[in-house]
N, CA and C of each residue as an Amber inpcrd file, in Angstrom:
protein
   315
  91.1150000 108.3020000  94.3080000  91.1910000 108.0460000  95.7280000
  92.1320000 109.0670000  96.3480000  91.6540000 109.7860000  97.3050000
  92.3830000 110.8950000  97.8910000  93.6260000 110.4690000  98.6760000
  93.6030000 109.3060000  99.3020000  94.7100000 108.8760000 100.1520000
  95.8830000 108.2800000  99.3810000  95.7330000 108.0530000  98.0750000
  96.8230000 107.4840000  97.2820000  97.7340000 108.6180000  96.8510000
  98.7590000 108.8960000  97.6590000  99.5920000 110.0830000  97.4730000
 100.8870000 109.8110000  96.7140000 101.1920000 108.5660000  96.4250000
 102.3980000 108.2220000  95.6790000 102.0100000 107.7370000  94.2880000
 103.0120000 107.5790000  93.4340000 102.7960000 106.9320000  92.1370000
 103.9010000 105.8990000  91.9420000 103.6540000 104.9610000  91.0390000
 104.6430000 103.9270000  90.7540000 104.5360000 103.5060000  89.2950000
 105.6210000 102.9760000  88.7890000 105.5460000 102.2810000  87.5040000
 105.5250000 100.7890000  87.8270000 104.8300000 100.0310000  86.9920000
 104.7160000  98.5920000  87.1850000 105.3760000  97.9030000  86.0040000
 106.3910000  97.0700000  86.2890000 107.0860000  96.3050000  85.2450000
 106.8660000  94.8210000  85.4990000 106.8360000  94.0480000  84.4160000
 106.6100000  92.6050000  84.4940000 107.6720000  91.9040000  83.6660000
 108.1600000  90.7590000  84.1570000 109.1390000  89.9800000  83.3880000
 108.4420000  89.3020000  82.2220000 109.0340000  89.4250000  81.0400000
 108.5170000  88.7560000  79.8520000 109.6580000  88.0280000  79.1670000
 109.3320000  86.8840000  78.5980000 110.3180000  86.0490000  77.9200000
 110.8400000  86.7640000  76.6810000 112.1480000  86.6970000  76.4730000
 112.7680000  87.2640000  75.2900000 112.6840000  86.2200000  74.1840000
 112.1440000  86.5980000  73.0420000 111.9650000  85.6710000  71.9250000
 113.2740000  85.0050000  71.5140000 113.2130000  83.7150000  71.2900000
 114.3190000  82.8970000  70.7990000 115.5400000  82.9180000  71.6990000
 115.3150000  83.1400000  72.9970000 116.4240000  83.1450000  73.9430000
 116.2170000  82.1180000  75.0470000 115.3700000  81.1320000  74.8130000
 115.1570000  80.0920000  75.8220000 114.4540000  80.6180000  77.0490000
 115.0980000  80.4830000  78.1900000 114.4900000  80.8870000  79.4500000
 114.8310000  82.3150000  79.8540000 115.4210000  83.0940000  78.9770000
 115.7880000  84.4690000  79.2910000 114.5490000  85.3560000  79.3490000
 114.4900000  86.2200000  80.3450000 113.3830000  87.1620000  80.4850000
 113.9430000  88.5430000  80.8100000 113.1650000  89.5550000  80.4930000
 113.5690000  90.9260000  80.7770000 112.3810000  91.6930000  81.3490000
 112.6550000  92.7450000  82.1050000 111.5860000  93.5670000  82.6580000
 111.0070000  94.4290000  81.5540000 109.6870000  94.4140000  81.4290000
 108.9740000  95.2440000  80.4620000 108.0300000  96.1550000  81.2400000
 108.1700000  97.4670000  81.0250000 107.3220000  98.4310000  81.7270000
 105.8920000  98.3390000  81.2050000 104.9420000  98.0620000  82.1010000
 103.5390000  97.9060000  81.7260000 102.7330000  99.1820000  81.9550000
 102.9600000  99.8520000  83.0880000 102.1720000 101.0320000  83.4470000
 103.0670000 102.0650000  84.1200000 102.7650000 103.3350000  83.8860000
 103.4650000 104.4510000  84.5330000 102.4730000 105.2930000  85.3160000
 102.9660000 105.9810000  86.3270000 102.1670000 106.9300000  87.1190000
 100.8900000 106.3260000  87.6820000 100.9970000 105.0980000  88.2040000
  99.8560000 104.4330000  88.8390000  99.7590000 104.9570000  90.2750000
  98.5770000 105.4680000  90.6450000  98.3890000 105.9850000  91.9990000
  98.4720000 104.8480000  93.0120000  99.1630000 105.1110000  94.1190000
  99.3100000 104.1000000  95.1680000  99.6300000 104.7810000  96.4880000
  99.7390000 103.9810000  97.5220000 100.1960000 104.4560000  98.8240000
 101.1940000 103.4390000  99.3520000 102.4060000 103.8890000  99.6450000
 103.4930000 103.0200000 100.0910000 103.7190000 103.2440000 101.5840000
 103.7400000 102.1500000 102.3430000 103.9880000 102.2600000 103.7740000
 104.9100000 101.1190000 104.2220000 105.8330000 101.3980000 105.1410000
 106.6840000 100.3180000 105.6490000 105.8490000  99.2580000 106.3650000
 106.2150000  97.9910000 106.2060000 105.5240000  96.9010000 106.8910000
 105.8590000  96.9320000 108.3780000 104.9040000  96.5290000 109.1860000
 105.0910000  96.4320000 110.6250000 105.2290000  94.9550000 110.9830000
 105.8430000  94.6570000 112.1010000 106.0710000  93.2750000 112.5130000
 104.7650000  92.4870000 112.5650000 103.6800000  93.0860000 112.9670000
 102.4010000  92.4000000 113.0820000 101.6860000  92.2020000 111.7590000
 102.2810000  92.6210000 110.6270000 101.6180000  92.5450000 109.3250000
 101.5550000  91.1360000 108.7480000 102.3800000  90.2120000 109.2050000
 102.3480000  88.8630000 108.6450000 102.1100000  87.8470000 109.7490000
 101.5220000  86.7270000 109.3720000 101.2400000  85.6820000 110.3600000
 102.5080000  85.0730000 110.9190000 103.5040000  84.8600000 110.0480000
 104.7350000  84.2200000 110.5180000 105.7460000  85.2350000 111.0400000
 105.4400000  86.5050000 110.9540000 106.2420000  87.5990000 111.4920000
 107.6800000  87.5900000 110.9820000 107.8510000  87.2980000 109.6880000
 109.1750000  87.3410000 109.0730000 109.4480000  88.6720000 108.3950000
 108.7970000  89.7250000 108.8410000 108.9870000  91.0520000 108.2580000
 110.3680000  91.5690000 108.6210000 111.0640000  92.1230000 107.6420000
 112.3590000  92.7600000 107.8910000 112.1330000  94.2640000 107.8230000
 112.2220000  94.9340000 108.9500000 111.9710000  96.3680000 109.0160000
 112.9850000  97.0880000 108.1330000 112.4830000  98.0040000 107.2990000
 113.3300000  98.7450000 106.3680000 113.4770000  98.0710000 105.0200000
 113.0400000  96.8150000 104.9000000 113.1230000  96.0880000 103.6340000
 111.7420000  95.7380000 103.0890000 110.7790000  95.5080000 103.9670000
 109.4430000  95.0840000 103.5520000 108.4570000  96.2530000 103.6180000
 107.5810000  96.3080000 102.6070000 106.6150000  97.3950000 102.4770000
 105.2580000  96.8420000 102.0760000 104.2100000  97.5890000 102.3910000
 102.8730000  97.3430000 101.8800000 102.5590000  98.4700000 100.9160000
 102.0150000  98.1140000  99.7550000 101.6330000  99.1180000  98.7700000
 100.1590000  98.8890000  98.4470000  99.3770000  99.9570000  98.5280000
  97.9380000  99.9100000  98.3140000  97.5970000 100.5670000  96.9830000
  96.6500000  99.9550000  96.2390000  96.2450000 100.4320000  94.9280000
  94.7320000 100.5370000  94.8410000  94.2480000 101.2670000  93.8250000
  92.8250000 101.3140000  93.5280000  92.3630000  99.9180000  93.1000000
  91.0770000  99.6120000  93.2390000  90.5720000  98.2450000  93.0100000
  90.8390000  97.6420000  91.6350000  90.8990000  98.4150000  90.5900000
  91.0460000  97.8470000  89.2520000  92.4700000  97.8840000  88.7110000
  93.4500000  98.0570000  89.5710000  94.8430000  98.1140000  89.1490000
  95.3470000  96.7160000  88.7660000  96.0600000  96.6360000  87.6350000
  96.6350000  95.3660000  87.1700000  98.0270000  95.2070000  87.7840000
  98.0790000  94.6110000  88.9610000  99.3480000  94.3390000  89.6390000
  99.3330000  92.8730000  90.0550000 100.4650000  92.1800000  89.8430000
 100.5450000  90.7470000  90.1010000 101.7900000  90.4100000  90.9150000
 101.7560000  89.2450000  91.5480000 102.9230000  88.7390000  92.2550000
 104.0610000  88.6050000  91.2510000 105.2560000  89.0680000  91.6270000
 106.4140000  89.0170000  90.7500000 106.6680000  90.3050000  90.0010000
 105.7130000  91.2450000  90.0190000 105.9220000  92.5360000  89.3590000
 106.9760000  93.3490000  90.0970000 107.6110000  94.2600000  89.3610000
 108.5740000  95.1900000  89.9520000 107.9450000  96.5720000  89.9680000
 107.9600000  97.2150000  91.1290000 107.4260000  98.5550000  91.2930000
 108.5750000  99.5350000  91.4850000 108.5590000 100.6330000  90.7600000
 109.5150000 101.7150000  90.9710000 108.6910000 102.9230000  91.3860000
 108.7750000 103.2810000  92.6670000 107.8760000 104.2830000  93.2270000
 108.4230000 105.6980000  93.0750000 107.5040000 106.6620000  93.2220000
 107.8780000 108.0690000  93.1580000 108.7650000 108.4680000  94.3320000
 108.8280000 107.6450000  95.3740000 109.6860000 107.9270000  96.5200000
 111.0830000 107.3400000  96.3340000 111.3200000 106.6640000  95.1970000
 112.6440000 106.1250000  94.9020000 112.8450000 104.6670000  95.2620000
 111.8550000 104.0350000  95.8380000 111.9720000 102.6120000  96.1820000
 111.7860000 101.7370000  94.9470000 112.5560000 100.6590000  94.8770000
 112.3530000  99.6310000  93.8600000 111.9460000  98.3790000  94.6260000
 110.7290000  97.8970000  94.3620000 110.1400000  96.8200000  95.1510000
 109.7300000  95.6500000  94.2690000 109.8060000  94.4530000  94.8230000
 109.2990000  93.2480000  94.1680000 108.0200000  92.8390000  94.9030000
 106.9460000  92.6080000  94.1500000 105.6660000  92.2170000  94.7470000
 105.7320000  90.7410000  95.1280000 105.6000000  90.4560000  96.4370000
 105.6350000  89.0890000  96.9440000 104.2570000  88.4700000  97.0450000
 103.2440000  89.2890000  97.2280000 101.8830000  88.7810000  97.3640000
 100.8690000  89.8740000  97.1170000  99.6670000  89.4710000  96.6900000
  98.5940000  90.4150000  96.3880000  97.3260000  89.9690000  97.1070000
  96.7100000  90.8790000  97.8540000  95.4180000  90.6340000  98.5000000
  94.3960000  91.5480000  97.8450000  93.2930000  90.9780000  97.4350000
  92.2710000  91.6970000  96.6880000  91.0590000  91.9620000  97.5720000
  90.8030000  93.2410000  97.8230000  89.6280000  93.6410000  98.5990000
  88.7210000  94.5020000  97.7250000  88.5620000  94.1290000  96.4440000
  87.7980000  94.9220000  95.4740000  86.3390000  95.0850000  95.8560000
  85.7480000  94.0500000  96.4160000  84.3090000  94.0690000  96.6690000
  83.9280000  94.5070000  98.0770000  84.8570000  95.0900000  98.8060000
  84.5490000  95.5860000 100.1510000  83.9220000  96.9760000  99.9980000
  82.6710000  97.1550000 100.4220000  82.0060000  98.4500000 100.2470000
  82.7950000  99.5960000 100.8660000  82.8580000 100.6870000 100.1900000
  83.4650000 101.9630000 100.5760000  84.9880000 101.9260000 100.5940000
  85.6130000 100.8450000 101.0420000  87.0690000 100.8170000 101.1950000
  87.7480000  99.8240000 100.2550000  87.1070000  99.4410000  99.1550000
  87.6970000  98.4750000  98.2350000  89.0700000  98.9150000  97.7630000
  90.0130000  97.9640000  97.7280000  91.3810000  98.2690000  97.3130000
  92.1400000  96.9700000  97.0280000  93.3600000  97.1190000  96.5250000
  94.2870000  96.0050000  96.3770000  95.4840000  96.3090000  97.2650000
  95.9020000  95.3260000  98.0460000  97.0520000  95.4860000  98.9390000
  98.1320000  94.5070000  98.5060000  99.3470000  95.0060000  98.3630000
 100.4600000  94.1340000  98.0140000 101.4980000  94.1330000  99.1210000
 102.1390000  92.9940000  99.2930000 103.2700000  92.8490000 100.1980000
 104.5230000  92.8240000  99.3290000 105.4770000  93.7020000  99.6320000
 106.6440000  93.8750000  98.7680000 107.9450000  93.8870000  99.5600000
 109.0540000  93.6070000  98.8660000 110.4030000  93.6850000  99.4400000
 111.2590000  94.5430000  98.5320000 112.2050000  95.2440000  99.1220000
 113.1040000  96.0640000  98.3220000 114.0520000  95.1690000  97.5170000
 114.3840000  95.6280000  96.3120000 115.3410000  94.9500000  95.4640000
 116.2070000  96.0020000  94.8040000 117.3270000  95.5880000  94.2360000
 118.1400000  96.4860000  93.4310000 117.5650000  96.5680000  92.0390000
 118.0520000  97.4960000  91.2300000 117.5900000  97.6100000  89.8440000
 117.9980000  96.3790000  89.1270000
């Protein structure tokens, strides 16, 4: 996809064996093509967008990205995926859109 000009790594929390409820980030994918854009106030129904903190990240249709994943983008942002919208079956423009918030490492 020509418009996906950024890349990101995708990490997922996984339970640490024999440590009860302890989990750690495990890197699942590197150099995943995406497009990162700041969220606009009109992007959510309840309009709780925080400008400079909330972002939309777009992926190719078959990308394995889930709510709760951590994205580390080529632009230096570290984001937590809050929600995923799947538009895989939309002709010509199929994609996955995620709503994300900035987090620390």
